[in-house]
N, C-alpha and C positions, 0 to 999 in steps of 0.2 A: 267355242272357247274363251276364254277373258284373260285376253294379253296384258301386260304389265311389264311398269320398266322396272318393277321393285323383286330385291331378291327371291330367293325361296326360300320358305322357312327351314329352318334346321330341325332335324328331328331330336326329341328328347329322350333319347335312348335310355331307359331303365338298366340299374346294375342287376338283378335279376329278372326274368323271366316267370309270368305266374307256372304253376306245375300244369305240365300237359295230361290230359287225362284222353285215350283210346276207349271210344265208346260206340259198341256193336250193337247197332239196332234197327228199327223199321223205320220209314216216316208214317207220321199219320198226319192226314191232311188234316185231320179239325184243330192241330194245334194241342191236344190234350194230354196226350203221352209220345211213347217215342222217343226219336231225336230230339222233335220240338222241346219236347220235358226235359232230356239231359241237357241240349244247349243251354237253356236258361238256368237252370238251378245250377251246372256247375259253373256259368260266368258269376252267376250270384253269391256264390260262395267263394268266387276268389280263384276260380281255376280257367286254364283255357283247353278249351274241347277238341278231341280229332275226332269227329264223326266220321263213324264207317258204315255205309248203307246196308244193310241185310236186305231190302225188301220193302214192299210199299203195302199197305192196309188200304181197303177200300173201307171205310167208316165215319160215321160223323160223331157227333157227343154220346150219343145214346147206344151205341151197336155195331160192333164189328160184321161188315158183312163177306169180307174175303181178303186173303193176303196174297199177293204175288212175289215170289221170291227172286232175289239175285242170285246168278250163279256163283258156286263157291271159287272157281277162278277170280269170279270180279271181284269179289269179298277182299280175297286173300290177296288181288294184286292193289286195290284200295291201299289196304294196311302196306303191306312192305313198300310203296311206293314213299309214304310218308313217314317212315320209322326208319329210310334210309338220312334223311334227313331233320329230324326231329328228336331229341330225348323224350324217354316215355317215364313219367312218373305212376300211373297206376292204369288198370284195364276195367273198364265197367261193360260187363254184357248181359243184355236185354234179351227182346225175340230175336231168333237167328234165323226161324224160320225152316228148317231142313236140317235132318242129321248130316247132311253134307256139309253144310253153312260151320255146324256146329265143329267138325272135325277140320275143317280150314283155320275157324276161331282158335281151337284147342290146341294146334300145332304152332300157330301165333307166339299163344300164350307161354307154350313151353321153353322158349327163346327169351323171355323176358319174367323167368320164374323168381327175380329178385323184386319186383312190383308186385302190391296187393291187386287182387281180382277180386270183383264184387259181381256177385250174378245175380241179378232179380229175375224171380219166376213168377210172370202176371197171371192172372185166370184165363184159361183158354178155352173156357167150357162154351165157347162161339164156334171152335173149330172140332171137326171131323172127329172121333172117336179114335180111329185107327191112327189117323194122323199125330193123333197127341200121344197115344203110348208111346208110337215111334219115336217123337221129339222127345220125350220123356226119357226114354230108354237109353237115346245117344249122348240126352245131356248128363244123366248119371254116370253112365261109363266113360265118357271125354272128359268134361268142364270138370263136374264137383271134383275130381282127385287136384283139380288146379285151384278149387275156389280158398280166396282166403274168408271171407264173408257171404253167406247165401241168405238174401233178403227177399221175403213174401209175407204172405196174407196166414192167419192162421188155418184158415178153412182150404188155401189151395196148399200149402205144404200139407198138412194134415193127410189130403187124400191122397198126394203124391208119395209120400213118405214112409206114412204108416197106413194103407191103404187095408191090413187086415186088421186094425185096430179094433179091440173084441169088449173091452172096457167100456161101464158103465158112465164111468167121466171121461170127460174131454182130454185128450192128451195135452198135458205143459208143455209148455216152450222147450222145456230140458229134456222132453220126452222127444219132440222133434230134432234140437240138437243132436241127441243121439242117435236117431236114426239118418241124419245128416251127417255124423261123424265116421258111420260106418262105412260110409263112399267117400270118405277122407276129408270133408268141411272139418276147421277147426271152432269156424264160430256161425250161429245160423242168429239171425233178428229177426223173429215172429212178430207181425203185426197184426190188430185189430183182432186180438183175443178179447172177448169177450166177456164186461164185468158186469155186475147190478146195477139198477137206476142210471142207464145209459153212459155208462163209461166204457172206454178200450184201454187195454193194455197191449203195451209195444214192450218186448224184452230181448235182449239182447243174451246170449245165453250159452254155453260148452258144454259137452255130456257131465261136468264135475258140478256147475256152478255158474248160477243167474250173475252175470256181470254188471247189467243195467235193466234195471224196469220202471218205467214213466207211463202213468195213469193221465189220459186223456178225457174231457167229457165230447162224446159223440156228436158230430154235427147232425141236424136234422137234415139236410140233404144229401146226393148221391155223385161223388164225386169220379170222376174220370181223369188217369193221370198221377194220384197222387204215388204209388209204387214206385215210378220211374223217376218222378220227383226226387223222393227220399232217398233212393238207391244213389244216384245222380251226384246229390250231396253228400251223402257219405264219404264216396268214391274220393270227390274231389279234398275232402276234408283230411281226409288220409293221407293224399297226395302233398299236403302241404306240410305235413311232419305231425297233426293231432293224434293223441294217441287214442285207441281204438273205444276207449270207453267214453271218453271226453267227445270224439269226431261223433259217438252215435247220441249221446244228449244233445248237441248243438243240431245236427241232423233233423232229428224228433222235433226240437223247437222250432227249427227253420219250417218243419212242414207243416205245423198247426198254425202258423204265422200266414203261410200260403194258401190253408185251407180256410183260415178265417176272413181273409180276403177273397176269397173267391169268386169267381162271376159265372154268370150263364150265356155263354153268348149264341147259342142256338137252343131248339125246344126241347135236349136231352139232359144228361148231366152237368154239375158244375164243372169248371175248371181249376184247378190252384191257380193263385195270382203268385207266380216265383220271381216276379220282379216288384210286390208291395212296396218293399222300402222307397222303390223312386218313386211311388204312389204322391200326388199332392196332400198334403196335411189336410185334415178332416175339418178342422175349422177356417181353412183356408176363402176368402168370400167368394162366392159365385164369380162375381165380376173377373176374378185373377184367372180363372181358367176357362181358357179360350174355347168356342164351340169348333168343331172339326171343320176344317174346309171344304169346300166342295169344286166339281170341276169347273163350275162356272164362277167363284172365287177365284180361280187359278186362272182364266182363260182359257183354258185349255179347247182345244176344238172337238167338234164330236167327232165320233169313231165311223166317219163316211168314207173312208179311203175306197174309189173307186178302182178298178182292175180293167 
């Protein structure tokens, strides 16, 4: 500890704290999705995340191998403890893992019905079919009636909400929004709708109309963590008071920049750079970017502790 005679520096308190967003999601050790994506995306757009751990994935950047759920009482205790201390501006629900966890989250959300709840449904094709069915049934029954905006990929939401779709044409965003509305959801953000010439469309819809639709060119690589990043950014923007249509547009633009700056830390998929704006300028000279320090540079002792 460094001891000096200098007086302690005062803290410059802000007049207002950032909006606080409670996030229920799992830990992803690859850093691509889950709570890692939520925390960096929410911070990047000006929010303060209150992360509630629902469990842990065993996964890398290519695939998910297993999921280890938290007990629902542990999830509820995490949330209740922090909610007794900090005001809440919005809720985001990612992957909860079990019907029991969803029940605990739904009970907590019902006490904060005045704040928006954004629900993200990831691709669960890595999981066992019986667990997927139980999870989706519980999500539909317990959480969708409290959801303000449901976010998900076109194919994921199609398989879940319109399993008996028989038309030769693919369901539109409004078709999916109508199915979600039957379960209590007023708005649905459908992502990754395929378009000709390597474009995709992302559409915010209600049963009555399309509120916002934006087209982006498809990237040539696959990403992990895009959906969590988008839904977290949208939640934080809504928490700041931005209206839904504008928040959707801003969140989609944010995600596009994250993907454009994406990187590949391993041998699997690319990861969105959710802090792209903090990276050095491309035109900066190489001399201005220091090389990473090694243990030898820091003169750290070797890991040879003897017991």
